[in-house]
TORKOL-4160 file (C-alpha; in steps of 0.2 Angstrom, whole numbers, padded with zeros to 4 digits, m for minus):
408
<pt num="1" X="m0115" Y="0099" Z="m0122"/>
<pt num="2" X="m0115" Y="0106" Z="m0107"/>
<pt num="3" X="m0099" Y="0114" Z="m0100"/>
<pt num="4" X="m0082" Y="0104" Z="m0092"/>
<pt num="5" X="m0084" Y="0107" Z="m0075"/>
<pt num="6" X="m0068" Y="0110" Z="m0067"/>
<pt num="7" X="m0060" Y="0100" Z="m0056"/>
<pt num="8" X="m0057" Y="0104" Z="m0038"/>
<pt num="9" X="m0039" Y="0109" Z="m0028"/>
<pt num="10" X="m0041" Y="0100" Z="m0014"/>
<pt num="11" X="m0036" Y="0116" Z="m0005"/>
<pt num="12" X="m0022" Y="0130" Z="m0006"/>
<pt num="13" X="m0007" Y="0117" Z="m0001"/>
<pt num="14" X="m0012" Y="0107" Z="m0017"/>
<pt num="15" X="m0003" Y="0090" Z="m0016"/>
<pt num="16" X="0006" Y="0093" Z="m0004"/>
<pt num="17" X="m0007" Y="0093" Z="0011"/>
<pt num="18" X="m0017" Y="0077" Z="0001"/>
<pt num="19" X="0003" Y="0067" Z="0002"/>
<pt num="20" X="0008" Y="0075" Z="0022"/>
<pt num="21" X="m0008" Y="0066" Z="0027"/>
<pt num="22" X="m0003" Y="0051" Z="0018"/>
<pt num="23" X="0015" Y="0054" Z="0025"/>
<pt num="24" X="0010" Y="0054" Z="0043"/>
<pt num="25" X="m0003" Y="0044" Z="0043"/>
<pt num="26" X="0009" Y="0028" Z="0037"/>
<pt num="27" X="0020" Y="0036" Z="0049"/>
<pt num="28" X="0008" Y="0033" Z="0063"/>
<pt num="29" X="0001" Y="0015" Z="0057"/>
<pt num="30" X="0020" Y="0008" Z="0054"/>
<pt num="31" X="0028" Y="0014" Z="0067"/>
<pt num="32" X="0016" Y="0006" Z="0078"/>
<pt num="33" X="0022" Y="m0012" Z="0072"/>
<pt num="34" X="0036" Y="m0009" Z="0067"/>
<pt num="35" X="0048" Y="m0015" Z="0076"/>
<pt num="36" X="0038" Y="m0011" Z="0094"/>
<pt num="37" X="0021" Y="m0024" Z="0090"/>
<pt num="38" X="0033" Y="m0037" Z="0093"/>
<pt num="39" X="0040" Y="m0036" Z="0109"/>
<pt num="40" X="0024" Y="m0025" Z="0115"/>
<pt num="41" X="0017" Y="m0044" Z="0113"/>
<pt num="42" X="0032" Y="m0050" Z="0123"/>
<pt num="43" X="0029" Y="m0039" Z="0137"/>
<pt num="44" X="0013" Y="m0045" Z="0139"/>
<pt num="45" X="0020" Y="m0064" Z="0138"/>
<pt num="46" X="0012" Y="m0067" Z="0123"/>
<pt num="47" X="0019" Y="m0081" Z="0113"/>
<pt num="48" X="0027" Y="m0082" Z="0097"/>
<pt num="49" X="0007" Y="m0090" Z="0090"/>
<pt num="50" X="m0004" Y="m0074" Z="0096"/>
<pt num="51" X="0011" Y="m0062" Z="0087"/>
<pt num="52" X="0010" Y="m0071" Z="0070"/>
<pt num="53" X="m0007" Y="m0070" Z="0074"/>
<pt num="54" X="m0010" Y="m0050" Z="0077"/>
<pt num="55" X="0004" Y="m0047" Z="0063"/>
<pt num="56" X="m0009" Y="m0055" Z="0054"/>
<pt num="57" X="m0023" Y="m0048" Z="0055"/>
<pt num="58" X="m0023" Y="m0029" Z="0050"/>
<pt num="59" X="m0018" Y="m0032" Z="0032"/>
<pt num="60" X="m0036" Y="m0041" Z="0030"/>
<pt num="61" X="m0044" Y="m0024" Z="0038"/>
<pt num="62" X="m0037" Y="m0021" Z="0019"/>
<pt num="63" X="m0041" Y="m0036" Z="0011"/>
<pt num="64" X="m0059" Y="m0033" Z="0015"/>
<pt num="65" X="m0061" Y="m0016" Z="0018"/>
<pt num="66" X="m0053" Y="m0008" Z="0003"/>
<pt num="67" X="m0066" Y="m0012" Z="m0012"/>
<pt num="68" X="m0081" Y="m0006" Z="0002"/>
<pt num="69" X="m0074" Y="0009" Z="0005"/>
<pt num="70" X="m0072" Y="0015" Z="m0011"/>
<pt num="71" X="m0089" Y="0009" Z="m0016"/>
<pt num="72" X="m0092" Y="0019" Z="m0003"/>
<pt num="73" X="m0081" Y="0033" Z="m0009"/>
<pt num="74" X="m0089" Y="0034" Z="m0024"/>
<pt num="75" X="m0109" Y="0040" Z="m0018"/>
<pt num="76" X="m0104" Y="0047" Z="0002"/>
<pt num="77" X="m0090" Y="0058" Z="m0005"/>
<pt num="78" X="m0071" Y="0054" Z="m0003"/>
<pt num="79" X="m0067" Y="0067" Z="0010"/>
<pt num="80" X="m0079" Y="0060" Z="0022"/>
<pt num="81" X="m0070" Y="0045" Z="0020"/>
<pt num="82" X="m0051" Y="0049" Z="0025"/>
<pt num="83" X="m0062" Y="0059" Z="0039"/>
<pt num="84" X="m0065" Y="0043" Z="0046"/>
<pt num="85" X="m0047" Y="0035" Z="0042"/>
<pt num="86" X="m0041" Y="0053" Z="0048"/>
<pt num="87" X="m0055" Y="0050" Z="0066"/>
<pt num="88" X="m0046" Y="0030" Z="0066"/>
<pt num="89" X="m0029" Y="0036" Z="0066"/>
<pt num="90" X="m0031" Y="0045" Z="0081"/>
<pt num="91" X="m0043" Y="0035" Z="0091"/>
<pt num="92" X="m0034" Y="0017" Z="0087"/>
<pt num="93" X="m0018" Y="0023" Z="0096"/>
<pt num="94" X="m0024" Y="0027" Z="0112"/>
<pt num="95" X="m0032" Y="0010" Z="0114"/>
<pt num="96" X="m0016" Y="0001" Z="0113"/>
<pt num="97" X="m0013" Y="0012" Z="0130"/>
<pt num="98" X="m0028" Y="0002" Z="0139"/>
<pt num="99" X="m0021" Y="m0014" Z="0134"/>
<pt num="100" X="m0014" Y="m0029" Z="0147"/>
<pt num="101" X="m0020" Y="m0043" Z="0141"/>
<pt num="102" X="m0012" Y="m0045" Z="0122"/>
<pt num="103" X="m0027" Y="m0054" Z="0114"/>
<pt num="104" X="m0033" Y="m0036" Z="0115"/>
<pt num="105" X="m0022" Y="m0032" Z="0101"/>
<pt num="106" X="m0030" Y="m0042" Z="0089"/>
<pt num="107" X="m0046" Y="m0030" Z="0088"/>
<pt num="108" X="m0038" Y="m0018" Z="0088"/>
<pt num="109" X="m0027" Y="m0022" Z="0074"/>
<pt num="110" X="m0042" Y="m0024" Z="0067"/>
<pt num="111" X="m0047" Y="m0008" Z="0070"/>
<pt num="112" X="m0030" Y="0002" Z="0067"/>
<pt num="113" X="m0032" Y="m0009" Z="0049"/>
<pt num="114" X="m0048" Y="m0001" Z="0042"/>
<pt num="115" X="m0037" Y="0017" Z="0043"/>
<pt num="116" X="m0024" Y="0010" Z="0029"/>
<pt num="117" X="m0037" Y="0004" Z="0021"/>
<pt num="118" X="m0048" Y="0018" Z="0021"/>
<pt num="119" X="m0035" Y="0029" Z="0015"/>
<pt num="120" X="m0024" Y="0018" Z="0004"/>
<pt num="121" X="m0037" Y="0019" Z="m0011"/>
<pt num="122" X="m0047" Y="0032" Z="m0002"/>
<pt num="123" X="m0033" Y="0047" Z="m0005"/>
<pt num="124" X="m0028" Y="0039" Z="m0022"/>
<pt num="125" X="m0046" Y="0044" Z="m0028"/>
<pt num="126" X="m0047" Y="0060" Z="m0020"/>
<pt num="127" X="m0030" Y="0063" Z="m0031"/>
<pt num="128" X="m0038" Y="0059" Z="m0046"/>
<pt num="129" X="m0054" Y="0066" Z="m0044"/>
<pt num="130" X="m0044" Y="0081" Z="m0042"/>
<pt num="131" X="m0031" Y="0084" Z="m0056"/>
<pt num="132" X="m0038" Y="0072" Z="m0070"/>
<pt num="133" X="m0024" Y="0079" Z="m0082"/>
<pt num="134" X="m0008" Y="0074" Z="m0071"/>
<pt num="135" X="m0015" Y="0059" Z="m0061"/>
<pt num="136" X="0002" Y="0049" Z="m0065"/>
<pt num="137" X="0015" Y="0064" Z="m0056"/>
<pt num="138" X="0001" Y="0067" Z="m0042"/>
<pt num="139" X="m0001" Y="0049" Z="m0035"/>
<pt num="140" X="0019" Y="0047" Z="m0041"/>
<pt num="141" X="0020" Y="0063" Z="m0027"/>
<pt num="142" X="0009" Y="0055" Z="m0012"/>
<pt num="143" X="0016" Y="0038" Z="m0013"/>
<pt num="144" X="0030" Y="0043" Z="m0012"/>
<pt num="145" X="0027" Y="0054" Z="0003"/>
<pt num="146" X="0020" Y="0038" Z="0010"/>
<pt num="147" X="0035" Y="0025" Z="0005"/>
<pt num="148" X="0047" Y="0038" Z="0015"/>
<pt num="149" X="0036" Y="0036" Z="0031"/>
<pt num="150" X="0035" Y="0021" Z="0031"/>
<pt num="151" X="0058" Y="0020" Z="0028"/>
<pt num="152" X="0058" Y="0033" Z="0046"/>
<pt num="153" X="0046" Y="0024" Z="0058"/>
<pt num="154" X="0052" Y="0013" Z="0063"/>
<pt num="155" X="0067" Y="0022" Z="0065"/>
<pt num="156" X="0059" Y="0031" Z="0077"/>
<pt num="157" X="0051" Y="0019" Z="0084"/>
<pt num="158" X="0067" Y="0010" Z="0089"/>
<pt num="159" X="0075" Y="0027" Z="0096"/>
<pt num="160" X="0057" Y="0027" Z="0107"/>
<pt num="161" X="0059" Y="0011" Z="0113"/>
<pt num="162" X="0076" Y="0012" Z="0117"/>
<pt num="163" X="0073" Y="0031" Z="0124"/>
<pt num="164" X="0058" Y="0023" Z="0138"/>
<pt num="165" X="0068" Y="0009" Z="0141"/>
<pt num="166" X="0074" Y="0015" Z="0158"/>
<pt num="167" X="0056" Y="0013" Z="0162"/>
<pt num="168" X="0054" Y="m0005" Z="0164"/>
<pt num="169" X="0041" Y="m0016" Z="0159"/>
<pt num="170" X="0030" Y="m0011" Z="0144"/>
<pt num="171" X="0030" Y="0006" Z="0149"/>
<pt num="172" X="0046" Y="0009" Z="0135"/>
<pt num="173" X="0032" Y="0005" Z="0120"/>
<pt num="174" X="0017" Y="0009" Z="0126"/>
<pt num="175" X="0025" Y="0025" Z="0123"/>
<pt num="176" X="0027" Y="0024" Z="0106"/>
<pt num="177" X="0011" Y="0022" Z="0104"/>
<pt num="178" X="0006" Y="0037" Z="0112"/>
<pt num="179" X="0019" Y="0049" Z="0099"/>
<pt num="180" X="0012" Y="0037" Z="0085"/>
<pt num="181" X="m0008" Y="0047" Z="0094"/>
<pt num="182" X="0001" Y="0065" Z="0090"/>
<pt num="183" X="0005" Y="0060" Z="0071"/>
<pt num="184" X="m0014" Y="0058" Z="0070"/>
<pt num="185" X="m0016" Y="0076" Z="0077"/>
<pt num="186" X="m0014" Y="0084" Z="0062"/>
<pt num="187" X="m0020" Y="0069" Z="0050"/>
<pt num="188" X="m0037" Y="0075" Z="0059"/>
<pt num="189" X="m0031" Y="0095" Z="0054"/>
<pt num="190" X="m0027" Y="0093" Z="0036"/>
<pt num="191" X="m0041" Y="0084" Z="0035"/>
<pt num="192" X="m0051" Y="0098" Z="0038"/>
<pt num="193" X="m0044" Y="0110" Z="0029"/>
<pt num="194" X="m0048" Y="0099" Z="0013"/>
<pt num="195" X="m0059" Y="0104" Z="0000"/>
<pt num="196" X="m0072" Y="0090" Z="m0007"/>
<pt num="197" X="m0064" Y="0088" Z="m0023"/>
<pt num="198" X="m0083" Y="0077" Z="m0026"/>
<pt num="199" X="m0094" Y="0086" Z="m0039"/>
<pt num="200" X="m0107" Y="0084" Z="m0029"/>
<pt num="201" X="m0101" Y="0085" Z="m0011"/>
<pt num="202" X="m0112" Y="0099" Z="m0006"/>
<pt num="203" X="m0128" Y="0090" Z="m0010"/>
<pt num="204" X="m0139" Y="0086" Z="0006"/>
<pt num="205" X="m0144" Y="0067" Z="m0001"/>
<pt num="206" X="m0131" Y="0053" Z="0001"/>
<pt num="207" X="m0137" Y="0037" Z="m0009"/>
<pt num="208" X="m0137" Y="0025" Z="0005"/>
<pt num="209" X="m0128" Y="0009" Z="m0004"/>
<pt num="210" X="m0136" Y="m0012" Z="m0002"/>
<pt num="211" X="m0127" Y="m0029" Z="m0004"/>
<pt num="212" X="m0139" Y="m0025" Z="m0021"/>
<pt num="213" X="m0125" Y="m0012" Z="m0029"/>
<pt num="214" X="m0110" Y="m0020" Z="m0019"/>
<pt num="215" X="m0109" Y="m0036" Z="m0029"/>
<pt num="216" X="m0116" Y="m0024" Z="m0046"/>
<pt num="217" X="m0101" Y="m0016" Z="m0045"/>
<pt num="218" X="m0090" Y="m0029" Z="m0040"/>
<pt num="219" X="m0098" Y="m0039" Z="m0054"/>
<pt num="220" X="m0094" Y="m0022" Z="m0060"/>
<pt num="221" X="m0075" Y="m0025" Z="m0057"/>
<pt num="222" X="m0069" Y="m0042" Z="m0062"/>
<pt num="223" X="m0081" Y="m0040" Z="m0077"/>
<pt num="224" X="m0069" Y="m0029" Z="m0085"/>
<pt num="225" X="m0057" Y="m0037" Z="m0092"/>
<pt num="226" X="m0047" Y="m0020" Z="m0092"/>
<pt num="227" X="m0048" Y="m0020" Z="m0075"/>
<pt num="228" X="m0043" Y="m0034" Z="m0068"/>
<pt num="229" X="m0030" Y="m0040" Z="m0078"/>
<pt num="230" X="m0023" Y="m0022" Z="m0071"/>
<pt num="231" X="m0029" Y="m0029" Z="m0053"/>
<pt num="232" X="m0019" Y="m0048" Z="m0057"/>
<pt num="233" X="m0001" Y="m0037" Z="m0062"/>
<pt num="234" X="m0002" Y="m0027" Z="m0045"/>
<pt num="235" X="m0007" Y="m0044" Z="m0034"/>
<pt num="236" X="0009" Y="m0051" Z="m0044"/>
<pt num="237" X="0021" Y="m0037" Z="m0040"/>
<pt num="238" X="0018" Y="m0039" Z="m0022"/>
<pt num="239" X="0016" Y="m0060" Z="m0022"/>
<pt num="240" X="0037" Y="m0055" Z="m0027"/>
<pt num="241" X="0038" Y="m0041" Z="m0016"/>
<pt num="242" X="0032" Y="m0052" Z="m0003"/>
<pt num="243" X="0041" Y="m0065" Z="m0008"/>
<pt num="244" X="0057" Y="m0055" Z="m0007"/>
<pt num="245" X="0055" Y="m0046" Z="0008"/>
<pt num="246" X="0051" Y="m0064" Z="0018"/>
<pt num="247" X="0065" Y="m0072" Z="0011"/>
<pt num="248" X="0080" Y="m0064" Z="0005"/>
<pt num="249" X="0085" Y="m0059" Z="0022"/>
<pt num="250" X="0087" Y="m0076" Z="0024"/>
<pt num="251" X="0096" Y="m0081" Z="0007"/>
<pt num="252" X="0109" Y="m0067" Z="0013"/>
<pt num="253" X="0110" Y="m0071" Z="0030"/>
<pt num="254" X="0114" Y="m0088" Z="0025"/>
<pt num="255" X="0124" Y="m0082" Z="0014"/>
<pt num="256" X="0134" Y="m0076" Z="0031"/>
<pt num="257" X="0128" Y="m0054" Z="0025"/>
<pt num="258" X="0126" Y="m0046" Z="0042"/>
<pt num="259" X="0112" Y="m0039" Z="0046"/>
<pt num="260" X="0117" Y="m0020" Z="0049"/>
<pt num="261" X="0121" Y="m0025" Z="0027"/>
<pt num="262" X="0104" Y="m0032" Z="0023"/>
<pt num="263" X="0095" Y="m0021" Z="0032"/>
<pt num="264" X="0103" Y="m0008" Z="0023"/>
<pt num="265" X="0099" Y="m0017" Z="0004"/>
<pt num="266" X="0080" Y="m0015" Z="0009"/>
<pt num="267" X="0080" Y="0005" Z="0017"/>
<pt num="268" X="0091" Y="0007" Z="m0003"/>
<pt num="269" X="0077" Y="m0001" Z="m0012"/>
<pt num="270" X="0062" Y="0008" Z="m0004"/>
<pt num="271" X="0074" Y="0025" Z="m0005"/>
<pt num="272" X="0075" Y="0019" Z="m0024"/>
<pt num="273" X="0060" Y="0017" Z="m0025"/>
<pt num="274" X="0052" Y="0033" Z="m0017"/>
<pt num="275" X="0065" Y="0043" Z="m0026"/>
<pt num="276" X="0058" Y="0038" Z="m0045"/>
<pt num="277" X="0039" Y="0036" Z="m0042"/>
<pt num="278" X="0037" Y="0054" Z="m0045"/>
<pt num="279" X="0046" Y="0054" Z="m0062"/>
<pt num="280" X="0038" Y="0039" Z="m0067"/>
<pt num="281" X="0017" Y="0044" Z="m0063"/>
<pt num="282" X="0026" Y="0058" Z="m0075"/>
<pt num="283" X="0030" Y="0046" Z="m0087"/>
<pt num="284" X="0012" Y="0040" Z="m0088"/>
<pt num="285" X="0005" Y="0053" Z="m0091"/>
<pt num="286" X="0012" Y="0055" Z="m0108"/>
<pt num="287" X="0014" Y="0035" Z="m0115"/>
<pt num="288" X="0001" Y="0022" Z="m0120"/>
<pt num="289" X="0001" Y="0014" Z="m0099"/>
<pt num="290" X="m0003" Y="m0003" Z="m0105"/>
<pt num="291" X="0019" Y="m0002" Z="m0109"/>
<pt num="292" X="0023" Y="0003" Z="m0093"/>
<pt num="293" X="0017" Y="m0009" Z="m0084"/>
<pt num="294" X="0020" Y="m0023" Z="m0096"/>
<pt num="295" X="0038" Y="m0018" Z="m0096"/>
<pt num="296" X="0038" Y="m0015" Z="m0077"/>
<pt num="297" X="0031" Y="m0029" Z="m0073"/>
<pt num="298" X="0042" Y="m0041" Z="m0084"/>
<pt num="299" X="0058" Y="m0035" Z="m0078"/>
<pt num="300" X="0051" Y="m0038" Z="m0059"/>
<pt num="301" X="0050" Y="m0054" Z="m0065"/>
<pt num="302" X="0067" Y="m0056" Z="m0072"/>
<pt num="303" X="0075" Y="m0047" Z="m0057"/>
<pt num="304" X="0066" Y="m0060" Z="m0045"/>
<pt num="305" X="0071" Y="m0076" Z="m0051"/>
<pt num="306" X="0091" Y="m0069" Z="m0055"/>
<pt num="307" X="0091" Y="m0064" Z="m0038"/>
<pt num="308" X="0094" Y="m0084" Z="m0029"/>
<pt num="309" X="0110" Y="m0085" Z="m0046"/>
<pt num="310" X="0120" Y="m0071" Z="m0042"/>
<pt num="311" X="0131" Y="m0075" Z="m0022"/>
<pt num="312" X="0139" Y="m0058" Z="m0020"/>
<pt num="313" X="0131" Y="m0046" Z="m0009"/>
<pt num="314" X="0133" Y="m0032" Z="m0017"/>
<pt num="315" X="0126" Y="m0039" Z="m0034"/>
<pt num="316" X="0112" Y="m0044" Z="m0026"/>
<pt num="317" X="0109" Y="m0029" Z="m0019"/>
<pt num="318" X="0110" Y="m0019" Z="m0036"/>
<pt num="319" X="0099" Y="m0031" Z="m0042"/>
<pt num="320" X="0087" Y="m0027" Z="m0027"/>
<pt num="321" X="0087" Y="m0008" Z="m0031"/>
<pt num="322" X="0083" Y="m0014" Z="m0051"/>
<pt num="323" X="0069" Y="m0022" Z="m0045"/>
<pt num="324" X="0064" Y="m0009" Z="m0034"/>
<pt num="325" X="0064" Y="0004" Z="m0049"/>
<pt num="326" X="0054" Y="m0009" Z="m0055"/>
<pt num="327" X="0043" Y="m0007" Z="m0046"/>
<pt num="328" X="0041" Y="0010" Z="m0044"/>
<pt num="329" X="0038" Y="0009" Z="m0062"/>
<pt num="330" X="0021" Y="m0002" Z="m0064"/>
<pt num="331" X="0015" Y="0003" Z="m0049"/>
<pt num="332" X="0011" Y="0022" Z="m0051"/>
<pt num="333" X="0005" Y="0016" Z="m0070"/>
<pt num="334" X="m0009" Y="0003" Z="m0063"/>
<pt num="335" X="m0018" Y="0016" Z="m0052"/>
<pt num="336" X="m0017" Y="0030" Z="m0066"/>
<pt num="337" X="m0022" Y="0016" Z="m0078"/>
<pt num="338" X="m0039" Y="0011" Z="m0069"/>
<pt num="339" X="m0042" Y="0025" Z="m0067"/>
<pt num="340" X="m0043" Y="0033" Z="m0086"/>
<pt num="341" X="m0054" Y="0013" Z="m0089"/>
<pt num="342" X="m0065" Y="0014" Z="m0074"/>
<pt num="343" X="m0083" Y="0025" Z="m0073"/>
<pt num="344" X="m0080" Y="0041" Z="m0066"/>
<pt num="345" X="m0093" Y="0037" Z="m0053"/>
<pt num="346" X="m0085" Y="0020" Z="m0050"/>
<pt num="347" X="m0069" Y="0025" Z="m0048"/>
<pt num="348" X="m0064" Y="0026" Z="m0031"/>
<pt num="349" X="m0075" Y="0005" Z="m0032"/>
<pt num="350" X="m0062" Y="0000" Z="m0043"/>
<pt num="351" X="m0047" Y="0008" Z="m0035"/>
<pt num="352" X="m0051" Y="0000" Z="m0017"/>
<pt num="353" X="m0053" Y="m0018" Z="m0026"/>
<pt num="354" X="m0035" Y="m0015" Z="m0034"/>
<pt num="355" X="m0028" Y="m0012" Z="m0016"/>
<pt num="356" X="m0038" Y="m0029" Z="m0009"/>
<pt num="357" X="m0031" Y="m0039" Z="m0025"/>
<pt num="358" X="m0018" Y="m0032" Z="m0021"/>
<pt num="359" X="m0016" Y="m0036" Z="m0001"/>
<pt num="360" X="m0019" Y="m0053" Z="m0006"/>
<pt num="361" X="m0004" Y="m0053" Z="m0016"/>
<pt num="362" X="0005" Y="m0047" Z="m0002"/>
<pt num="363" X="m0001" Y="m0059" Z="0009"/>
<pt num="364" X="0002" Y="m0076" Z="m0002"/>
<pt num="365" X="0017" Y="m0070" Z="m0008"/>
<pt num="366" X="0026" Y="m0076" Z="0006"/>
<pt num="367" X="0015" Y="m0093" Z="0011"/>
<pt num="368" X="0017" Y="m0100" Z="m0008"/>
<pt num="369" X="0035" Y="m0097" Z="m0013"/>
<pt num="370" X="0036" Y="m0105" Z="0009"/>
<pt num="371" X="0030" Y="m0120" Z="0002"/>
<pt num="372" X="0039" Y="m0119" Z="m0011"/>
<pt num="373" X="0055" Y="m0117" Z="m0006"/>
<pt num="374" X="0053" Y="m0130" Z="0007"/>
<pt num="375" X="0047" Y="m0144" Z="m0010"/>
<pt num="376" X="0061" Y="m0139" Z="m0018"/>
<pt num="377" X="0076" Y="m0126" Z="m0015"/>
<pt num="378" X="0078" Y="m0107" Z="m0009"/>
<pt num="379" X="0078" Y="m0104" Z="m0031"/>
<pt num="380" X="0062" Y="m0111" Z="m0031"/>
<pt num="381" X="0056" Y="m0098" Z="m0024"/>
<pt num="382" X="0060" Y="m0086" Z="m0031"/>
<pt num="383" X="0057" Y="m0091" Z="m0048"/>
<pt num="384" X="0041" Y="m0098" Z="m0043"/>
<pt num="385" X="0035" Y="m0078" Z="m0039"/>
<pt num="386" X="0044" Y="m0074" Z="m0059"/>
<pt num="387" X="0032" Y="m0088" Z="m0064"/>
<pt num="388" X="0018" Y="m0077" Z="m0060"/>
<pt num="389" X="0022" Y="m0063" Z="m0063"/>
<pt num="390" X="0027" Y="m0066" Z="m0079"/>
<pt num="391" X="0010" Y="m0073" Z="m0082"/>
<pt num="392" X="0002" Y="m0058" Z="m0076"/>
<pt num="393" X="0011" Y="m0052" Z="m0090"/>
<pt num="394" X="0003" Y="m0062" Z="m0102"/>
<pt num="395" X="m0015" Y="m0062" Z="m0096"/>
<pt num="396" X="m0011" Y="m0042" Z="m0094"/>
<pt num="397" X="m0009" Y="m0039" Z="m0113"/>
<pt num="398" X="m0022" Y="m0052" Z="m0119"/>
<pt num="399" X="m0036" Y="m0042" Z="m0111"/>
<pt num="400" X="m0030" Y="m0025" Z="m0113"/>
<pt num="401" X="m0025" Y="m0028" Z="m0134"/>
<pt num="402" X="m0035" Y="m0016" Z="m0143"/>
<pt num="403" X="m0036" Y="m0004" Z="m0132"/>
<pt num="404" X="m0033" Y="0012" Z="m0130"/>
<pt num="405" X="m0019" Y="0016" Z="m0115"/>
<pt num="406" X="m0022" Y="0034" Z="m0115"/>
<pt num="407" X="m0040" Y="0045" Z="m0114"/>
<pt num="408" X="m0041" Y="0057" Z="m0128"/>
C-alpha cells in the first residue's frame, strides 16, 4: 500500500491567510454593490429597471461559472484559479472608474461576479484538501471571515460616500471603487504566497477539459443521490434566506418598525452566523453530518414559517437570530458532507455545483415567494419557504439513508 501523502499546508499562516483572502475579497465585492451601486447608477441617469438588471447580473455569474471553475480547479490546480479570482478582484474596481454610461455596468458587474464565483467553491476545495481532518472547523472559520467582510463592507462604503459627497457628481461613488481596488492588492499578494494543496501542482502537464468532460462531471454529480440531495438542502436554505432578507423588512415596516431597528435585526442575525460557524464546523468534524444537516434545515423550516405568527419586534428579532443559528448549523455541514461524498479528483467540481445550485435557490427565493405573497398573504410566502425547506429535508433523509455520514 502506498504511503499516505500528508496534506500541504497553505503557507506559514495557514487558515488565517486563506480566511483573510476571503475576508478582503468579499469585503471588496460587497462594498462595490452595497450601498453604492444603485446610487452610482442613479448618478449616471439610470432608471430603476436598469438598477434591477445590473443588480441581477453578478449572481448570474455564480450560477453559470461556479461549477465550471470548480472542475477547472480539479484539473488546473486550485491556486491557479484563486490567482484568477485575485486578478479579477484587482482589475474590476478600476473598470467602474471609467464608466460614463450606466449600461456599461452590466458587463462589468458580470466580470466582477466571476471573482466570487471562483472564490467560494475553490477556496472551500483548497481548505478541504489541506485540512482533511478538521475541514468542518476550518470551513467554518473561513465562512465566518467572509461574513464579517460582508457585514463591514456597507459601513465603510457608506462612510466613504458621505466623506466625499462634497466633491459632487459621481466622484464620491468612484471613491468607493478606488478603495475596492486597494483592497484587491493584499488579496493578490496573499494568494501568491500560498503553497498549492494540489497533489500534482508541480507537474508541467495540465489537462485541457473538453465539453464532454464538463458534461460527464455534471452527470456524475446529478446521478449521485447524496451529492444532489445535499445541494437541494443548500438551495432550500438560501431560498428561505432570500425570502427572509427581501420580505422581512417589508413585514416589519408594515408593523411600524423603524429602519434602524430592521437593520439591527439583520446585523444580529449575521453576527450569530459568523460567531457560531467555527463551532458548528468543529461539531461537523465529530458527529454524523447527515444528522446535523437535517437538524439545521428542519429548524429553518420551522423558524421561517413562524415569523409572521409573531407580532412583536423583539420576538421577530429572536426568531431571526435563531434562523441564523439554524442556517449556521446546516450550511457548514453541507460543504463538509459533500467533501466526504465526492471523489477527490472531482472535489472542486462538486463544491462548484453545490455553489451554483445554492445561487439558484438564493435567486429564485424572492421571486417565487413574491408570487405566493401576491396570490395569498405575507404569511403564505414565508410558509412556502418553510415547505421548501421541509421537502428538501425529506429528500435528503431518503437519499442518504443507509450511507455513512462520516468517513472513517
